[in-house]
N, C-alpha and C positions, 0 to 999 in steps of 0.2 A: 230659589233664594229670595228671601225677604228684602225688598228694596224701598221700604217706606221712607227711610231717612234720605236716601238718594233722591227719591221723588220730591220730598220736601225741599231739599237743597236746589232742585231744578226749578222750583216755583219761586225761589228767592231772587229778587231783582232790586236794583237801585230805583226807588220810587221817589220822584221829585215833585209830583203833583199830590201834595199832602193836604189833609183837612183835619178838622177837630171832631169828626163824627165817629168817635171810637166808643164802642159799647162796653168795653171792659172798664172797670173802675181804676182809679189811680192806685189803690191798694193792690189790686190784682196785677197791675203792670209792674209795680215795684217788686212784688213777690216773684214774678216771672224773671225779672232781671237778676234778682238776688240768687235764685236757684240756678239759672243758666251760668252765672259766673262761678258759683260755688262748685258746680260739677265739671267745670272746664279744667283740664290738666295744666300744671305748671312744673317747670324743672325743679327737682328735689322737693316737690310739693311746697314750694315757698310761698304760694298764694300771693304773688306780687301785684296782681291786677286789682285796681280800685275803680269805682264808678260813682257818679253823682247823677241822679235823675231829676231833671228840671221839668216843672209843669207851669202852666199859666204865665203870669207876668215874669217869672224867673226865666222861663224858656224864651219868651219874647225878648227879654233884656239881653240874653246871650247873643242872639242874632243881631240885635241893635248894636251891640258892642263890636261884633264882627264887621258890620257895615261901616261903622264909624272908623274902625282901624284901617279898613281897606281903602277908604277915601284917599289917604295919602300914598297909597301904593299903586293905584290904577292911574294910567297916564292921561286919560282924557275924560271929559264929562260924559261923552257917548259910551265909552267903555264902562264907566262907573254906573251908568244907568242900567246896563245889562247885568253888571255884577249885583247891583241892588235888587234887581228882579229875581235873580237866582237866590239871594239871601232871603228875600221875602217868601219864597216858596218853602224854605225850611221853617221860617217863622210861622207859616200858616198851619204847621202841624200841631199835634196834640201835646208834644213834649220833646225833650232832647235828653239823650244819655251822653254824659261826658265820661270818656275813658281815660284812666291814668295808670301809670306805673308807679309803684311805691319804691322810690329810689333807695331809701335806707335799707330795705330788705335786700336789694341787689348788692349794695355795698357790704352788708354783713356776709352775704354768701361769698363774695370775692375774698374777704378776709378769712372766712372759715374754711373755704375749699380753694386754696391758692392754686392748686394744679389746674383748676377750671376757670380761674378768675377772668380770663379773656373772653369767656363764652357767656357769662351770665347776662350781660346786657342784651345780646342776641336772643338768648333763651327767654328772657322776659318778654321780648317782642313776639316770640312765637306763642307764648302763653296768652298774651294779650289778644293776638289774632284769633286764637281758639275761642276765647271768651266773646269776642265780637261776633264771630260766626255763630256761636251758640245763641246769643241774644237775638241776632238777626233771624235765625231759623225759628226761634220761639215766637218772635213777632209774626213771621210769615205764617206759621201754623195757626195763628189766631186772627189772620186776615188784616194784620197791621202792616202798613208800608213803612219802609225806612231806607236810608242811604247812609254811607259812611263818609264823613268829611274830615279834612285835615287843615284847619286854620291855625293850629299851633305851629311854631312857638310865638307867632307875632301877637296873639291875643292872650298869652299866658298871664302876664302881669295884670291886665284888665280883668280877666276872669278871677284871678286870685283875690283881687280887691273886692270884686262884686259879690262873690259867693263864699268868701271866707274859707278858701280851700286849705286843707291842712298842710303843714310843712312836710316836704318830702314827696308830695303827690305831684307827679310830672304829667301834664296834659299830653295825650298822644292822639286823640281823635274825638270827633263829635258825631253823634248819630241822631239826627232829627227823625221823629216818627209820628205817624198819625194815620187817619183813614186814607184809603187809596182813592183818589179823585179822578184818575185817568188811567186808561189801559196802559199796562207796561209795554215797553218796547221789546221786540224779539232780540235775543242775544246771539251774537256771532261766535262760533267756536272754531278753533283750529283743529286739525286732525288729531284724534286721540293718540294715534300711533307715533306722532311727533313728540308727545308729552310723556307717554308711559311706555317704557321698554319692558320686554319680558325676556328673562334669561333663564334657561333650564339647563340643569347639569345632565 
């Protein structure tokens, strides 16, 4: 049985030691992100996932805004210094993908398919997760490190003002990416049999 996809997924890790030494062009990276999102499934093919790819000063600005916003949330200067160090590791990357859900699409689905109205918000998250996994795997295949962060919703308004985010785009996650500057950590796994059951008739 062919397991190339599974082997690729096994290589994917959260990479926090990022750098700017990426050989792919910005155009190639944007094309990769577009294709990965386009080919990721969504409920009723509603294509509710959206993304913004930030490079250069725009990416730096995103993480500066996160650091600024967290200053009022972190209880001590010592804790904030550690937080700032972590944020700077994301800023050190080559760019950042911001992931969004297009809320008007979800609202239209709820109205159009009332029987399933209670499910569309959850289904949009599933579609978004699939797109994030696809982008992350595509980065991994090209030797680009990444991690998935969630500083929304506390930075939503700041990002909206800074990047002119379209109305109806709801920020759901941030993916800093770049060259891999340190060996990834080994991942611990629970027993497969505890997670996947087999039932035969």
